[in-house]
MARVEX-840192 format. One record per residue (C-alpha): residue number from 0; residue in one letter; x negated, y, z negated. Coordinates in steps of 0.2 Angstrom, whole numbers. Layout:
BEGIN
    k  r     px     py     pz
  NUM  A      X      Y      Z
...
END
This chain:
BEGIN
    k  r     px     py     pz
    0  M   -793    379   -233
    1  A   -809    368   -232
    2  I   -804    349   -233
    3  D   -815    338   -244
    4  E   -818    324   -232
    5  D   -822    311   -246
    6  R   -805    315   -255
    7  L   -796    314   -239
    8  S   -803    297   -235
    9  E   -799    291   -252
   10  T   -781    298   -251
   11  F   -778    289   -234
   12  A   -785    273   -242
   13  V   -774    274   -257
   14  L   -759    278   -246
   15  A   -762    263   -235
   16  N   -754    251   -247
   17  S   -735    250   -247
   18  T   -733    248   -265
   19  R   -742    263   -269
   20  R   -732    273   -256
   21  A   -716    266   -264
   22  I   -722    272   -282
   23  L   -726    289   -275
   24  A   -708    290   -267
   25  R   -701    286   -284
   26  L   -712    299   -293
   27  A   -706    312   -280
   28  E   -689    310   -288
   29  G   -696    314   -305
   30  A   -707    308   -320
   31  A   -706    289   -324
   32  T   -713    277   -336
   33  V   -723    262   -330
   34  N   -709    251   -334
   35  E   -697    261   -323
   36  L   -709    261   -309
   37  A   -711    242   -310
   38  E   -692    238   -310
   39  P   -690    237   -291
   40  F   -706    226   -289
   41  E   -708    207   -291
   42  M   -725    209   -298
   43  T   -732    209   -316
   44  L   -733    225   -326
   45  P   -752    223   -327
   46  A   -752    223   -307
   47  I   -741    239   -307
   48  S   -753    247   -319
   49  K   -768    243   -308
   50  H   -759    252   -293
   51  I   -755    267   -305
   52  K   -773    268   -310
   53  V   -779    269   -292
   54  L   -766    283   -289
   55  E   -773    292   -304
   56  R   -791    290   -299
   57  A   -786    298   -282
   58  G   -778    312   -291
   59  L   -760    308   -285
   60  V   -753    303   -302
   61  V   -755    312   -319
   62  R   -750    303   -335
   63  G   -742    314   -348
   64  Q   -743    312   -366
   65  R   -728    315   -377
   66  A   -730    305   -393
   67  Q   -727    286   -387
   68  Y   -720    291   -371
   69  R   -733    292   -357
   70  P   -723    297   -341
   71  C   -731    296   -324
   72  V   -730    312   -314
   73  L   -733    315   -295
   74  D   -747    328   -291
   75  A   -745    333   -273
   76  A   -762    342   -271
   77  P   -770    327   -262
   78  L   -754    326   -251
   79  E   -756    344   -247
   80  E   -773    341   -241
   81  V   -767    327   -229
   82  A   -753    339   -223
   83  S   -766    352   -219
   84  W   -778    340   -210
   85  A   -763    333   -200
   86  E   -757    351   -195
   87  Q   -772    352   -183
   88  Y   -763    339   -173
   89  R   -746    348   -172
   90  P   -748    353   -154
   91  V   -752    335   -149
   92  W   -736    328   -157
   93  R   -726    343   -150
   94  S   -732    339   -132
   95  A   -730    321   -135
   96  S   -711    323   -139
   97  T   -709    332   -121
   98  G   -718    318   -112
   99  W   -735    310   -114
  100  T   -748    301   -104
  101  T   -756    285   -110
  102  T   -770    275   -102
  103  S   -767    257    -95
  104  H   -777    246    -84
  105  N   -773    239    -67
  106  S   -776    221    -63
  107  D   -793    224    -57
  108  G   -798    232    -74
  109  K   -798    250    -68
  110  R   -789    263    -79
  111  R   -774    272    -74
  112  A   -763    285    -82
  113  S   -744    284    -83
  114  E   -731    296    -89
  115  H   -718    291   -102
  116  D   -701    299   -103
  117  D   -692    296   -119
END
């Protein structure tokens, strides 16, 4: 699967905000109205609506339309792209769980590698 770099960058930028991540976590449980999404936050409804619009532009949220009821629904496609991108690093994090090497500096400024056992 070819990854759209621009879309991937946009998804990461959107996910950098904790409020938007919390909204997505709630939508992972099922559809919700803007009012339902706003309940746990101490911010205005217009502020929550702006976050939802950002999520919509990134393709992470879709607004349904049933008469007066317009629920928000999670669209996982951009998250699947993030997962596909991250998958290339699986060997790195697998080896990291068995012991990894980091670089630090001696007092004279020279680099040295050190083993970490967790």
